[in-house]
N, C-alpha and C positions, 0 to 999 in steps of 0.2 A: 576432462573435468567430470568427476564422478556424479555430480548433482544433475548434470544434463547430458544424457547419453547422446551419442551421435557425433562426437569429436568437435564440439563447439569450441571456437577460439575465445579466450578470455582477454579483454582489454582493460588496462589500468587507467584510473582517474584519481584525482586528488592525491597524487604521490603514491598510488597503490592502495590507498585506504578505501577506495570504492572500485569494485570490479563489475564488468558487464560482459555478458555472452548471450548468444541467441542460437536457436536450433529449431527447425520445423515449426515455425510460427510462435514459439515460446521464447521469451527473453528472461534472463536471470540477472538480477542486480544484487550484489553482495556487499554488505557493510563489513569492511575488512580491517578492523582494529581489535583483534581478539585479545591482545595483551591488556586492553582496557575494556574488555567485554563489549566491544563494538560501540563504545560511547561516541556520540555524534558530535563532531567538531564542525567549526565553520567551513573548513576546507571540504569536508565530506558533504555538507549541504550544497556547496558550489559544484562539487563533482556529480552529485545526484541530479542537479539541474541540467548539467551538460549531457548526461546519459539520457535523461527523459526527452530532451530536445531531439536527440538522434533517433530514439525509438518512436517518437511522435511522427517523424517524417518518413520512417521506414515502413512501407506497406507490408513487408514480410513479417513484421512483428504484430501479432494479434492479441497477445496477453503477456503480462509481466509478472514474474515472481520476485518478491523481495525476501531476502534471507540474511542471516548473520553468519560470519565465518566461525568455524568451530562448533562446538556443541554446548557452550556455556551461556550464550546470550544471543537473542535477536538484536536488540539494541538496548543497552542497560540504562539509557538516558542521555542527557547532554554531557559533554566532556567537561566535568567540573574543574579540571585543571586549567581550563580557559576562563573560568568565572572571575578570578581575581583580576585578570587583565581586561576581559571583555564584558563582564556582567557584575561589576563591583557595586553599582548603584543604579538608580533609575535612568540616569542619562546614558550610562554605559549599556544598560539593557536595551534602550531604544536603538542605539547604534548596532548592537548585536542583532536585534530583530530586523533592522534594515539590511544588514549584510546577509543574514540567513534567509531573509524574506523572499529573495528571488527564487531560490531553490524550493522553498515552501510553496510559493505561488505556482510554480511549474508542476509540482507534485499534485496540488489541489486541482489544477486545471487539466491534468492529463486525461485524455478522452478514452483511453483503452483500459480494459479491466486489469486490476492489480490484485494479486493474492499475496498476503503476508504468510510466509512459512516460518513458524516460530518454534525455537528451541530455547530452553533456559530462561534467562532474565529478559523481561519485556516491561520496562519500568519508565515512568515519567515521560520524557520526550520520546522515548522509544515506543511507549504505548500510544502516544499521539500519532506517531508514524504508522503503527499497525492499525489504529482506528481509522485513519484516512484511506487505507486500502479498502477494496471492495469486499474482500473476504479475508478471514483469519483462520488458519488451520494450525493447530498447536500440538506439539509433542506432550506426552503425559507429564513430563518433568518440568514443564514451563511454569514460570511464576510471573504474576502481574501485579502492578501497583503504581501508585502515584505518590512519591515521597515529598511533595511540595510542602506539606504541613510540618515536615521535619527540617526544612531549610528556610522557613519563613518567606516563601515566594508564592505568588499567585499563579495557578495554572491558567494558561491562555484561554480566553472565552470561547474561541472556536473549537478548541479541544474539549472543553467542558460540554459544549453543545453536542459534539460527536459522542461523548460518553453518555449523555442523557438519552440521545437518540437510540443508542445500542441497549442500554441496561435500565433506563428509566431513572427518575429523580431519586427514588429511595436508595437504590444500589449506588448511584453516583455519590450521594451524600456519605454513605458508609465508606466508600473507597477514598474519597477526598478528605473527610474529616479525620478518619483514623490513620491514614497513611499506611495501613497494613497491606501486606502482600496476600494475594489469594492464589490458590493453585489452579491448574488447568481444568480440573473437574468442576470447581466452582465457577470459573470463567465461562465454561460451556453452559452450565446451568442457568446463569443469569443473562446469557446472550452476548457476552463480551467477545467470545470466539464462536465461529460457526461449528467447529468440530474439533474434538480431542482424539488423538490417536497414539498408540504405542510408538516410541521413537523409531523403531525399525520399519514401521509402515508409513512414516511421514512423507519421505521423498516420493515414493511411488504413488501415493494417493494424490499429492499436490500436482505432480506431473500429469497424472491421468486427468485430474480436474482441469488443469490448464489446457491440455490438448483437446478435451471435450469442448471447452469454450472456443479455442482457436479454430475448431472445425465448423463452428456455426457462422452464420452470416455476420461479417464484421459491422456492417451498417446497422443491422438490427440490434446487436449487442451494444454498440455505441449509443443508439437511440434509447435503449433501456437504461444505460448508465446516466445519460443526460436527464432523462425524465425522472428517475429516482432521486437524483441529486436536487433537481428543481422542486420536486414535490415535498422534500424535507425542509425546504425554506418556508418562511412565513409567506402567506398568500400574496401579500403586497410586494414581495421581493422575487417572486417566480418569473422567469423569462418564458412565458407561454409562447411567445413568437418563435423562440429558438426551438421549442418542442415541435411546433407546427411545421417549421422548416425541415426539421429532421425527419418527421413523418413523411413529408412530401418527397424528400430525398430518397427515402426507402422505397416508396411506391413507384417513383420514377426511375429507379435504378435498373441497370442491366442484371444485377444480382437477383432482383425480385423476379424478373423473367426467367433467369437461370434456375431459381428455386422451384418455380412452377413446372418448368420443363423437366428438371431432374426428377421431381415427384412423379410426373406422368410416365417417365421412362424408367422408373424404379432404379435409379442410380444415385450415387453420391454427388451433390452439387459441387461445382468448382467456382469458388467465390473470387471476385476481383476487387471487392471493396468499392465498387462504383456502379 
């Protein structure tokens, strides 16, 4: 698999529309419907949930990369071919949200870092997926946008909140009201993506970033993700007890002792995640 050196084996989910592989602490999840520019179907949401369940329990997985098959799209949005059947009116939309909600909830609750590696179109529901990731690294030819205003649908409030958190209300209004696409340079300028790179540098940069994170103490990284996510919530909704428990877990862990010992012995630490 050329995106993950080391001979990682690829496993199929959702009838082959979702792919998963792992190697050296880094896992790769691929949205694999290139003939539809990786548009997200209900089956793909279910497959994503299954993959995340496995990676959550696998202590060898320290960080996850999300990517789209081919070079045309990360995820171009929801699979509109399913709209007439599954999202034709408000009642159908509620059922669609129920069916896709399991995968969405597992994605939102995933405790390990996720990097979105973006090429081509990243639109609508695809942008919502990218914004839910911890970091977004984009190729220079990527395009971003939310076409909800061209379809007379309302973008989900949790996704609107993510957009505001990243780019602020002024840019969020521009993106949502106009439904225009923006290029990767503009996305980087307003903070929608962390970094833009030439296409030929994207894979190497993202793998290096992922391995850098994977080499760090997993409990500390998990604590940072938990704390950032909680602090982005309204003060009344923050789970400060969970943050305190995670801090105690870190300080009581064998990894904390290993980190101190490795520092004194001038060697790389060997993390156990406990």
